[in-house]
Structure formats: C-alpha cells, structure tokens
C-alpha positions in Angstrom: -94.9 115.4 9.1 -95.9 112.6 11.4 -99.6 112.2 12.1 -99.1 112.8 15.9 -97.1 116.0 15.2 -99.8 117.2 12.8 -102.5 116.5 15.3 -100.7 118.4 18.1 -100.0 121.3 15.8 -103.7 121.5 14.8 -104.7 121.2 18.5 -102.6 124.2 19.3 -103.9 126.4 16.5 -107.6 125.5 16.2 -108.6 128.4 18.4 -106.6 130.9 16.2 -108.2 129.5 13.1 -111.7 129.8 14.6 -111.0 133.4 15.6 -109.8 134.3 12.1 -113.0 132.8 10.6 -115.1 134.7 13.1 -113.3 138.0 12.4 -113.7 137.5 8.6 -117.4 137.1 9.0 -117.7 140.2 11.1 -115.7 142.2 8.5 -118.2 141.1 5.9 -121.0 142.1 8.2 -119.4 145.6 8.6 -119.5 146.0 4.8 -123.0 144.5 4.3 -124.7 146.1 7.3 -123.3 149.6 7.5 -126.1 150.7 9.9 -124.9 148.0 12.4 -121.2 148.5 11.7 -120.2 149.2 15.4 -121.5 145.8 16.5 -119.3 143.5 14.3 -116.4 146.1 14.7 -116.5 145.6 18.5 -117.0 141.9 18.2 -113.6 141.7 16.3 -111.7 143.8 18.9 -113.3 142.2 22.0 -112.7 138.7 20.6 -109.1 139.6 19.9 -108.7 140.7 23.5 -110.3 137.5 24.8 -108.1 135.4 22.5 -104.9 137.1 23.6 -105.9 136.6 27.3 -106.4 132.9 26.5 -103.1 132.5 24.7 -100.4 135.2 25.1 -98.4 135.2 21.9 -94.9 136.3 21.3 -94.3 140.0 20.6 -93.8 139.7 16.8 -97.0 137.6 16.0 -98.9 139.9 18.4 -97.9 143.0 16.5 -98.6 141.5 13.1 -102.0 140.4 14.3 -102.7 143.9 15.8 -101.6 145.6 12.6 -103.8 143.3 10.4 -106.9 144.0 12.6 -106.2 147.8 12.5 -105.8 147.8 8.8 -108.8 145.7 7.9 -111.2 147.3 10.4 -110.0 150.8 9.4 -110.5 149.9 5.7 -114.0 148.6 6.3 -114.9 151.8 8.2 -113.2 153.9 5.5 -115.4 152.2 2.8 -118.5 153.0 4.8 -117.4 156.6 5.3 -116.7 156.9 1.5 -120.2 155.5 0.8 -121.7 158.1 3.2 -123.0 155.5 5.7 -120.8 156.6 8.6 -119.3 159.9 9.7 -115.5 160.4 9.4 -114.9 160.5 13.2 -115.8 156.7 13.3 -112.2 156.1 12.1 -110.9 157.2 15.5 -112.4 154.1 17.0 -109.5 152.1 15.5 -106.6 153.7 17.3 -108.6 153.9 20.6 -109.3 150.1 20.5 -105.7 149.5 19.5 -104.4 151.5 22.4 -106.6 149.6 24.8 -105.4 146.3 23.4 -101.7 147.4 23.7 -102.3 148.3 27.4 -104.0 145.0 28.0 -101.1 143.2 26.2 -98.5 145.0 28.4 -100.2 143.9 31.6 -100.7 140.4 30.3 -97.0 140.0 29.4 -96.0 141.4 32.8 -98.3 138.9 34.5 -96.9 136.1 32.4 -93.3 137.1 33.2 -94.1 137.2 36.9 -95.8 133.8 36.8 -92.9 132.3 35.0 -90.5 133.7 37.6 -92.6 132.3 40.4 -92.7 128.9 38.7 -88.9 128.9 38.3 -88.5 129.9 42.0 -90.9 127.1 43.0 -89.1 124.5 40.9 -85.8 125.6 42.3 -87.2 125.4 45.8 -88.6 121.9 45.2 -85.3 120.7 43.8 -83.5 122.2 46.8 -86.0 120.5 49.2 -85.6 117.2 47.5 -81.8 117.5 47.5 -82.0 118.4 51.2 -84.2 115.4 51.9 -81.9 113.0 50.1 -78.9 114.5 51.9 -80.5 114.0 55.3 -81.5 110.4 54.4 -78.1 109.5 53.1 -76.3 111.3 56.0 -78.5 109.6 58.6 -77.9 106.2 57.0 -74.2 106.7 56.9 -74.0 107.9 60.5 -75.8 104.9 61.9 -73.0 102.4 61.2 -70.1 104.3 62.7 -72.2 105.4 65.7 -73.2 101.7 66.4 -69.6 100.5 66.1 -68.3 103.3 68.4 -71.1 102.7 70.9 -70.2 99.0 71.0 -66.6 99.8 71.7 -67.3 102.3 74.4 -69.7 100.0 76.1 -67.1 97.3 76.1 -64.6 99.7 77.7 -67.2 100.8 80.2 -67.8 97.2 81.3 -64.2 96.0 81.4 -62.2 99.0 82.7 -61.4 99.2 86.4 -60.2 102.8 86.5 -63.2 104.8 87.9 -62.2 108.0 86.0 -62.1 106.1 82.7 -65.5 104.5 83.5 -67.0 107.9 84.1 -65.6 109.2 80.8 -66.9 106.1 79.0 -70.4 106.6 80.5 -70.4 110.2 79.2 -69.3 109.0 75.8 -72.0 106.4 75.8 -74.6 109.0 76.7 -73.5 111.3 73.9 -73.4 108.5 71.3 -76.9 107.5 72.3 -78.0 111.1 71.9 -76.3 111.2 68.5 -77.9 107.9 67.4 -81.3 109.2 68.4 -80.8 112.4 66.5 -79.8 110.4 63.3 -82.9 108.2 63.6 -85.2 111.1 64.0 -83.7 113.0 61.1 -84.1 109.8 59.0 -87.7 109.6 60.0 -88.4 113.2 59.2 -86.7 112.8 55.8 -88.8 109.7 55.0 -92.2 111.2 55.8 -93.1 111.7 52.1 -92.0 108.1 51.0 -95.0 106.1 49.8 -94.3 103.3 52.2 -93.9 105.5 55.3 -97.1 104.2 56.8 -98.4 100.7 57.2 -102.0 101.1 58.2 -103.9 98.5 60.2 -107.0 98.6 62.4 -105.8 99.2 66.0 -107.5 99.6 69.3 -106.8 103.1 70.4 -107.2 102.4 74.1 -104.9 99.3 73.9 -102.2 101.4 72.1 -102.3 104.1 74.8 -102.0 101.5 77.7 -99.2 99.7 75.9 -97.2 103.0 75.5 -98.0 104.0 79.1 -96.7 100.6 80.4 -93.3 101.3 79.0 -93.1 104.7 80.7 -94.4 103.8 84.2 -90.9 103.0 85.6 -90.2 106.7 85.2 -91.0 108.4 88.5 -94.1 110.5 87.7 -97.7 110.4 88.9 -99.2 108.6 86.0 -102.9 108.8 85.4 -105.4 107.5 82.8 -108.2 109.8 81.7 -111.0 108.7 79.4 -110.2 105.6 77.3 -112.9 105.2 74.7 -112.8 101.6 73.2 -112.3 102.9 69.6 -110.8 101.0 66.7 -108.9 103.3 64.3 -106.9 102.5 61.2 -103.4 103.8 61.8 -99.7 102.8 61.6 -99.5 101.7 65.3 -95.7 101.8 65.3 -95.6 105.4 64.1 -98.3 106.6 66.4 -96.6 104.8 69.3 -93.4 106.8 68.4 -95.4 110.0 68.3 -96.9 109.2 71.8 -93.4 108.4 73.1 -92.2 111.8 71.8 -95.2 113.6 73.6 -94.6 111.7 76.8 -90.8 112.3 76.6 -91.6 116.0 76.2 -93.9 115.9 79.3 -91.2 114.0 81.3 -88.6 116.6 80.5 -90.7 119.4 81.8 -92.0 117.8 85.0 -90.5 116.5 88.2 -91.0 113.3 90.1 -94.4 113.5 91.7 -95.9 115.7 88.9 -98.9 114.4 87.1 -98.9 113.1 83.5 -102.2 111.9 82.1 -103.0 110.0 78.9 -106.4 109.6 77.4 -108.2 108.6 74.1 -111.6 109.8 73.1 -113.9 110.2 70.1 -114.6 113.7 68.8 -117.0 113.6 65.9 -115.2 111.7 63.1 -111.8 111.9 64.8 -110.0 110.1 67.6 -108.1 112.4 70.0 -105.2 111.0 72.0 -104.1 113.5 74.6 -101.0 113.8 76.8 -101.5 116.2 79.7 -99.0 117.3 82.4 -98.8 119.5 85.4 -95.5 121.1 84.4 -94.6 124.8 84.1 -96.6 125.3 80.9 -95.6 127.2 77.8 -95.7 130.9 77.2 -98.3 132.0 74.5 -95.6 133.5 72.3 -93.9 130.2 72.0 -96.9 128.0 71.1 -96.8 128.8 67.3 -93.3 127.4 66.8 -92.8 124.5 69.1 -93.7 122.1 66.3 -91.1 123.5 64.0 -88.0 121.5 63.4 -85.3 122.4 65.9 -87.8 124.7 67.6 -87.9 125.0 71.4 -90.3 126.7 73.7 -87.3 128.1 75.5 -84.2 128.7 73.5 -82.2 129.0 76.6 -82.9 125.5 77.9 -80.0 123.2 78.3 -79.4 120.3 76.0 -80.2 117.9 78.7 -83.7 119.3 79.3 -84.5 120.6 75.9 -83.1 118.1 73.4 -82.5 119.3 69.9 -86.1 120.2 69.1 -87.1 117.3 66.8 -89.5 115.4 69.1 -92.6 117.6 68.5 -91.8 118.1 64.8 -91.9 114.3 64.5 -95.3 114.2 66.2 -96.6 116.7 63.7 -95.1 114.9 60.7 -96.6 111.6 61.8 -100.0 113.1 62.5 -100.1 114.9 59.1 -99.0 111.7 57.3 -102.2 110.1 58.8 -104.3 113.0 57.6 -104.6 114.4 61.1 -103.0 117.1 63.2 -101.5 117.9 66.5 -102.5 120.8 68.8 -101.4 122.1 72.2 -103.2 124.0 75.0 -101.0 125.5 77.7 -100.7 128.4 80.1 -97.7 129.3 82.2 -98.0 127.6 85.6 -101.0 125.4 84.6 -99.3 122.6 82.6 -99.8 121.6 79.0 -102.1 119.3 77.0 -101.0 118.0 73.6 -103.7 116.4 71.5 -103.0 114.0 68.6 -106.0 114.2 66.3 -106.5 111.3 63.9 -109.3 110.7 61.4 -111.3 107.7 62.5 -112.2 106.7 59.0 -114.1 103.5 58.4 -112.3 101.8 61.4 -113.5 104.4 63.9 -116.2 102.4 65.5 -116.7 101.3 69.1 -114.9 98.0 69.8 -117.3 95.1 70.2 -115.9 94.1 73.6 -114.7 97.2 75.6 -111.5 96.5 77.5 -112.0 96.6 81.3 -110.5 99.7 82.9 -109.1 97.5 85.6 -106.3 96.7 83.2 -104.8 100.1 84.0 -104.2 99.0 87.6 -102.0 96.1 86.5 -99.4 98.6 85.2 -99.6 100.8 88.2 -101.6 103.6 86.7 -103.8 105.6 89.0 -107.1 106.7 87.5 -108.4 110.2 88.4 -111.0 110.3 91.1 -114.6 110.5 90.1 -116.2 113.8 90.7 
C-alpha cells in the first residue's frame, strides 16, 4: 500500500478506532464498578449514536456493530446480575437502547438518501444551466455573422432600388434584422455574466457618466431633466453601466410620449451610489412589479412587440447591477410614472470628486433642470 493511501485510510477510520477504545474502557468499567454500571453502559450507547450521526455507515457494518454492542453490554450486565450486583430487569436496557438506535438509524438513512437525491438534482440542474448558457453563447455568436451579412445586403438594396414598394419592404427587413441583432447581442451578454472577465472595473465619475448617457438620448423628443448629480467617483465597468442606463432609458422612452418627462440623477446613499431614471409615464401595476426584471418578462403581456420588446432590457440591467455587487429597484404606481434605481456599492472609490463638475454643463446638451422649490 502506498504511503498516501495508507494515510487516507487511517484518516477515514481514526474516529472509529477511538470509539472502539472508548467503548472497551467503558466495558471494563462496567465490570470493575458494578455500582456505577449504568453510567459506562449509557456512555457506550450514546457514543455509538453520536458516532453514527457523524458517519452514516452502510447497513451491513451498522448491523455488525449494533450486534457487537448488544452482545458485549448484555454480557457485562449478565455478569453483574450473576454476581448479585444488579437486578435481572437491567438486561432489558439493552433491547430498549438497541430499538432507539435502530429508529435513529432509520431516520438518518432517510435523511442521507434525501440529501443525496437533492445533490443529484442540483448537479443535474447546474449541468443543464451550464449547457443552456453555452448554447446561448454559441447560438448568439453564430447568429451575428449571417445577420450582419443579410443586413448589409438589405441596406444596399434599400439604397439602390428605385421601386418604392421594394424600398418599403427593404426598410421593414432592415428594422427586423436590427431587432434580431439586438436580441442576439443581449442574449450573448446575459450568457456572459458569469465569465470572469465580464467586468473591467475602473474609477469613474458617476455624474459624468450620467451626462454622457443622457447626451446620446437628447435627440429623442422627450422633456429631459437632470435631478441631483452628486460628484461621486465610483469603481465600475463604465461600458456595462452605460448599457444598463441605456436599457432603463429605452424602457422609459417606450412607455412615454413626446413631451413627457424623463429625469436622470445620481446621488450618494450611505455606502452606495444610486443612479435613477424617472419618467411620467403610465406607471406599472403592483402585481407586475415582481417579475419585470425576469428574462422575457413584461409588465403587460399584451403589449405589442414595437412597444414592449422581448423583455430582456430590464433583465440585463439586473444582471449588470448584480455583477457589480449591487441591485436594481423600481417604484411605480399606475398613472404616476415609474422610478428605476440602479444601486451600486461605492467601495473605496466612492468619494466626492476633488473638483465638482459645474451643473451648467447640462445646459450644453439641452437638458432642463427641475425648478428649485
């Protein structure tokens, strides 16, 4: 036997060896101290129960051990009865303790079998989830190339064709291919959340990030406003957070009309940085709030595809927030609009910027600040 195997074998059985020595000492005590016989007797049975709870044996070694303990303890009691130190009814302690041990053994084995079944189900689920994640990654990668090629061809047709009917059909095809490309990219992002290189963390000015994201959206006809913009530096993946903010703003745009208000803000809250997107849209019914962040979840299952998308935008926001160790929350009432809050841990970088950015910069991108109370 190799030294490593011998060491492992000894490591597995040292507890059993210690218990055998302990039981042997108590058997000797039963014979040498008949007046105290019940104490070492119960030590043997209680220690057997504890040992079995610590290591559940197979049925055969368990029965052999149980039989050996029954025989040896009964023999020790029988010797004391024959010597006149104990009454004959003391022998009944042995089957009673054995019955209790068997009952405990039955429950322990049931618990062990249930635990093993749960572990098998969990392992199967993990394998299925990993297989699903890999499938989504591979499918998204494979879809990008044909979508790009088809989109290029349709765009060429749209630019060169003179027939208005064909141009309209090409425009519809371009729109659908753009939608399909966006879906593939979002699925790929969701499938890559658990990758170790998903985030590239750098210190970032939260207010600057909000203004930069807002600058890209101001051409959309809405009443854009800037709330509180705390000059806070936070350690984040700025590209991922910008994508999350784009998804929140896109969601607000889909559920508002030209002239409705959409407000962005960034503030400190304890050890967190809260970036919020508020709108004056129709709001969300309370029964839908719990599932709007689920993948393919929608606040209104009856919404059209044009207004409702495929239900991946908010799930992407949740995935990015949780990847940063943060969270996303929503406050909404029907008829009163909605507020989505991206909560990010400030960490070591969450300090006030040494030179706060002037709020006048918001006016340069046509953002209207809320009036002071």
